[in-house]
N, C-alpha and C positions, 0 to 999 in steps of 0.2 A: 064353235060347233064342229063336230066331226064331219058332218056332211059338207062343210065348206072346205075341207082339206083336199077335195078332188080338184086340184088346181094345176096339175102337171100331167104330162103324157108319159111319165115314168111310173115309179111305185111310190105310193103314199101309204104308210102303215102306222097303226097305233093299237097296241094291245096292252090291256091292264086287267089285273084281277089275280085270283088264286087258282092254282091247278095242282092237285095232289100235294097240298101244303107248301107249294112253291109260289112266291109272290113275284109277279112280273109287271113291269111298267116300262114299256119300250115304245119309242116313237121315232120314226125316221122317214126320210125321202131319198129316193135313188133315181138316177137317170134311166132313160128308156132302154139303154143297152150298156154293155160293159160287165165286168166281173167284180163283184163285191165280196170281200172276205168278212164273214161274221166271226169275230175273234174274241177270245177271252179265256179266263181260267176255267177249269173243269167245274161244272155246277153253276155257272153264271147265268144260264138261260138260253144259250145259243140254239140248242136243239128244240127247245120249247118254241122259240120264235119261228124256226123253220117249220115246225108242225102247224103253227097258227097260219102261216102263209099258205101251206098246202091244204088247209081245211081239215087236217087230222085232229086238231085240238081247237076248242072254242073257248075263249076267255069271256069273263063276265061283261067286259066292255071291249069292243073291237071295231076297227075300221080298216078296210083294205081296198085300195084302188090300184088297178094295174092298167097302164096305158089309157087312162080315162074311163075305164069300166069298173064300177063298184062291185066288188066280190063280197063285201061284208060291211054292214053298218048297223044302226039301231033297229032297222026294219027288215033286213034280209041277211041270209047266210047261204052262200052257194056251197053245196056239199062237195067233198073231195072228188067224187066221180064225175062232176060236171065242171070242175076247174081245169082249164088248159095248162096243166102243170106237169113238167117232167121231174121225177124225183129219183135221185141216185143215192142209195144207202151205202154205209160203210162196207157191208157185206153184199156183194153182187148177188141178187136173187134171180138167177137165170133158171129157165125151165130145163130140167135135167133130161127130159125125154126128147128135146128138140136139138137140132144142130145149131151151130153158130148162126148160119144164115136164117134159119127159121125163127130163132130168137129175135133177130133184127126185124124180120118181116112182121112179127107179132106187134112190134111197136107201130108200124104203119097202119095196122088195123084198129088202133086205139085213138086215132086222131079225133080230138074234141075241140080244138081251138083254131084260131086264125094266125098262129105264129108262123115264124119263118119256115118255109117248106124246103127241106133238104132231101135230095134224092138219095136212094139207097146206095147207088154207085159212088156218090160223093162222100157219104159217111164212111163207106168201106175204104176209100182212098185216104181220107183225112186221118182216120184212126189206124191205118195200116193193117187191115183185116183180110186182105186178099187171100193169104195162104191159110187162113183159119176157117173159111166159110163152111167146109164140109166136116169140120172136126166136131167131135162130141165135147160138150162143155166140161165133162169129167177130165179131159186131157188138156186143160188150159191152166196157165199160171195165174197168180192173183192179179197181176197187171193186165193180162189179156182179158180176164173176166170183167174187170172194171171198164175196160175200153168198150166191150160189147154192151155192158149195162148202160153206159153213157150214150152209145150209138142208138140203142133201142129207145131210150128216153127222148132223144132228139127227133127220132123218126115219127113220133106221135104228134109233131107239129105244135109243141108247147109255146105259150106266150111268156113263160117263166120257167127257168131251170133251177132246181134246188138240189144241192149236194151236201149230204151230211157226212163230213169227214171221209170222203171217198178214197183217200190215200192212207188213212191211219192204219189199216190192217196189212199194209204192204211192207216188205223188207226194203232196204235201201236200193238194192239192185232193181227191183220191180218199180219202185217209185221213180228212180232216175230214168227208167225206160218209158214210163207212161207220161211224164210231165211234158216232154217235147211235143207229143201228140196233142195234149190238152192245150198247150200254148198256141199251137197252130190252129186248132179248132176254134178256140175262144175268139181269136182275132177276126174270124170271119162271121161270127154270129151276130144277128141283128136283134137279139132278145137279151133281157137281163139275166145274169147268172149270179146266184148267191150260194156261196159254199162255206160251210162251217170248218174251221181249222184251228188248231192250237200250235201249229208249226210255222214259225216266222219265215223259214226258207221257202215253204210252199207259197205263202202269201206274197213274199217279195217277187217270186217268179211269175205268179199267175194273176194277181189282183190289180185292178185299176183303182178301186175304192176300198175303204175299210169301215166297218161298224165295230167299235170296241165296246164290249159289255163288261159289267161288273155287278154282281149281286142282283141280277134281274133288271138292271137299268142300262140304257145306252149312255156311256160317258163321253163318247166322241164319235164323230163320223165325218167322212169327207174323202178327198183324194188320198190315196195311200201315202204319198210322200209327205203330206201335211200331218197326218195322224202319227206316222212313225217318227217325225221330227219334232213332235210336241214334247218339250222337256219336262212338263209337269205331269204327264200321264204315267200310270204304273208300268206301262209297256216300255217306257224309256229309262227304267230304273234297274233293269237286270244287267248281268255281266255281258250279254251279247247284244246290247243295244246298238242299232244301226239305222242309217238313213238311206233312202233310195233316190236316185236321180236318173231320169231318162235322157239318154245321150244319142248323138248321131256321129258316125265315123266321118271324120273330115279328111284325114290324109294318113298314109302309111309310109314310113321311112324304111326303105330296103337296107340302107346302110346300118342303121341303129336297131332295126327290127322293133320299132316303136310305132304304136297307133295313137294318133291324136284324135280325141273325141271332143265335140262341142256341145254345149247346152246353154240354157238361159243364164247368162252372166259370166261365162268363162269357158276354158278348155282344160282338159286333163291329158296327160301322156301315160300310156299304159303299154307295158312290154308285150310283144307278140302281135300277130295279125289277127284282128278281131272280127273282120268282115269287110265286105266291099264298101267303098266310099258311098255315103248316103244311107247305109243300113242303120237301123235303129236298135239300140240295146238298152239294158237297164243295169246300172251299177249300184253296188251297196257299199257304203263306207261305215265301218265299225267305229263307234265313238271312241273306243280305246286306242284306235290306230291314228288318232289325230293329236299332234302336239301344237302348241301355240307360242307365238312370239310377238313382242310389241314392234320390233323392227324386222325387216326382211333379212333372213340369214344370208350371208355372203358366200359361205363355204358349206355345202352340204351335198351328200350323195342322193338325197331325196329329190325326185324329179318334180313333184307337184308341191310347190310352195305358192299359195294363192292368197290374194288380198280378200279379206272378209270384214264384215261389220257385226259386232255383237248385238243381237236382238233381245236376248233374254238370258238370265242366269238363274239357275234353280239348284238350291242346295239339296244334297242327298244324304242318306245315312252313311256312316263309315268314313266320314271325312272326304267325300267325293262331291263333285259339282258337274252339272250338265250345262253347257253353253250352247245356245242356238245361234248359228252363224249364217249370215247372208253373204253369198259369194259376190265379191266386188265391193270396193270402197264406195263407189257411187251408184250401186245397183238400186233398182226399184224394189219395193218391198214385196213384190210378187215374184221375185227371182228365185233361183234355186237355193235351198237351205239344207243344212245338215247339222248334226250334233257333234260336239266334242266333249270328252270326259277327262277332267283333270282333278287334282286334289285341291282341297280347300287351302292347303298351305301354298300351292302355286298361285291360286287366285289372290291370296293376300300379298305374296311376294311381287307379283307383276301388276297388281292393282287393276285387273281388268274390270271394265264397267260397261253398262248398256250404252250403246251408241258409239262405242270406241272402234276405230279402225285398227285391225291387227292382222297378222299373217297366220295362216294355218298350214302346217306341214302334214300332208296326207301320206302315211307310210305305206299303206296297201289299199287296194281296191278289189272288191270281190265282184267278179263277173258271174254270169249264170254258169253254174257248174264248176267254179274254181276261183282261186285267189291269185292276185298278181302283186308282188312286192314292187313298189314304185319309188 
């Protein structure tokens, strides 16, 4: 029964039915805070799900509970103007006749929920808006407009923040400018954030969790690292397939200018000084940048040659293969995992098999905003 789904203090959602000739059947649960990317090909139903969460659209069958409060079931439907939701669209809809500060203050006047209370001064600082407050919205860049739209949404005290491809309309310069502000902002929020995206770089940088959709259905959901490293999903079949691992800076060598980072199951060495000892970062390993060997290579310029265990082998089109690897020969199954992409010919030549202990040579690691050859 849908009424029995209200068993978490996070988000429980189920929407099914037809809307404008589009069939949707999506069900998912999310934690009470953190950033979730709603990801998938164009036309898969991402925006429809977001509209259902906001109350802009109503499916034939629906259930939605946010932090234990039912917003929709078979007996009730809370309309959009009564839902404590902040909504940020692809195009920032600011009031042209108001200054930047007045646009922000307008958000404070629309408080409808009991969400996290963020003071105006805090929002201004977090989003770097100090020098823009008196400016007309006509004199803002695309990235600046979106920062203000996000700030206004948060100042309404929402219990849920929804973002419909908020960075899609920005050029690369504007996107690179706004992402650090969002990264810092999201880390301090005590509410769930769901954002629609079809850009894997945005997702890798900002998301904690992912809901992967295809043809109106949820095909996978969970922590970002788990979904991205699932070798059977369509997201793992493209030419830019990658896996993410959260790491912590352990030590920096002044002599070699190498940073050693640690994570569940092992360590990696990365050129350059990546941050202070103890600071947290996220790395991305492209599946095409991993080569495999049955024995540990004795002579190589590649710094990161690490022991791994083969967990899964998935054949792809075009003579390619994805292998899911667990770091460490004796690691627990909940340790860090990543994908490697090799040819079917190499698979046959080296006779790799599930459960086998092998070595992975990681040629490069992508940090936030750049790539390092290792």
